[in-house]
N, C-alpha and C positions, 0 to 999 in steps of 0.2 A: 595258500600261498602261490606263488605265481612263478614260472618258469621265465627263462632269459627271453624267450621270444614274447611272450605275455607283457612282461614288464616293460621290454623296449616300445613295444606298441603303446602302452598307457603312456611312459613318458613322451613319445613321440607326438601323440595326439594331444597333449597338453604343453606343447611347445618347450620340452625340455630335451637338452640332449642327450643321447644314449652313450655314455663312456664305459670303458671296461671296469674303471674304478668304482663307478656307481652300481654296477651289474655285481661287482664282487661283495660290496658293502651289503647289498640285500641278500645275496647268497649266503654270506657268512650269518646274517641275523635269521635266515629262513630255516638254516641248519643247527639251531640252537634253541634250546629252552632256558637258558641262563640268565636271559633278559640284561645284556651287556651295556656298559656304560659306551660313550662315544671313544673314550680313551683306551677301553679293552678292544672294540672293533677296529681301532686304528692299530693296535699292536699287533693284532690277528691278521689283518689284509697288507700291512705295509712289507712283509717279506715278500708278497707277489708282485708289489708295486713300489719298489725301493723310493723312487722320487715321489710318490703321493706325500701330500703334507695333512696334517691334523685338520687344517682348514676344509681340504676336499672332503673328508669324512662328514665333517659337520655339515657341510652344504650338502652333500648327499643325503643324510638323514632328515635335514630340514625338508628338503625337496618330496622325499618319499614320505614323510609325514602330511606335508600340505595335500599331497594326492591321496591320502587316506590308504597307503600300502603299508604303512607300519603304524605301530602305536607308540606314542611318547608316554613314559611312565614316570611319574613324579611321586617318588616313594618318602620323600622327606629327607633326602641325603643332599650332598652337596652338588651331585650331576643327575641329570636325568638319565634312565634307562630306556631300552628299546625294545620293541616286540614284533615280529614280522607277522604273528597271530592277531589278525584284526576281527576274529569272529569275537563274539560277546563273551567275555570271562573276567572273575577278578582274580586279584592276584593277593598272596600273603607274604608278608616280608618279615625275616628273621630279625629281632630286635638286637640280637648278639653278634651276628656275623654278617648281616645286610644281605644274606641270599634271598631273591625273590622268586617265587613259584606260583605257576598257574593253578586256579581253582575252577573247577568246572563250573559252566554256567549255573547261574541262580535263577530262581523264579522273580524276576526284578520288577515285573509289570505292577505289583501291588505297592512297591515302595514309591515307584514313578508316579503312579495314580494319587498317592498320598502326599508326595511331594508338589506335584501341580495343584491338586486341591488346597494344600496349607498356602503356597505362595502365589497362586494364580499364573504362575509362569508357565510356559509350554518347554518341557524338558526335550533338549535337542541330543544330548548326549550324557553319558555318565561313566565313571569309572569306580569301581570298589576295591579298596586295599583293606585287607586284615594285618594285624599285627600280632607275632607271637614268637615263640622260641622253637627253631628246626629241631628236628630228631637228632642231628649231629651233635649241636650244642646241648640239646637235653642230656646227652650220654656224658658230656664234660661235667656235670655236676651231681 
């Protein structure tokens, strides 16, 4: 994860403005493992910047994603989730409550090799998702 000085340097070197709101969006993301939606991020950052719009949060997430500073997760819900941990790792999604958790890095080289061999594609990126029922939801049954 990046600190504010490192993040500002990356943004500037890519021709992007460094704004307090943009820094706050990243800071919120880098201090959680919850994998929030843009709406959740907006609700948490808005009290710090009352005049900030949802569009500002969304645009900030879009820029951070394009610069590979955050990951965008498509877990099959109506909205995307975001993760400041850009190290290679899988995610597991609870099919009951929607909670998303990190999975430690997996030995994915064999899978990538098999995919490349089968499709003749050169794999340039990957995301692994697992689905199940989280411990909290298991207790409810």
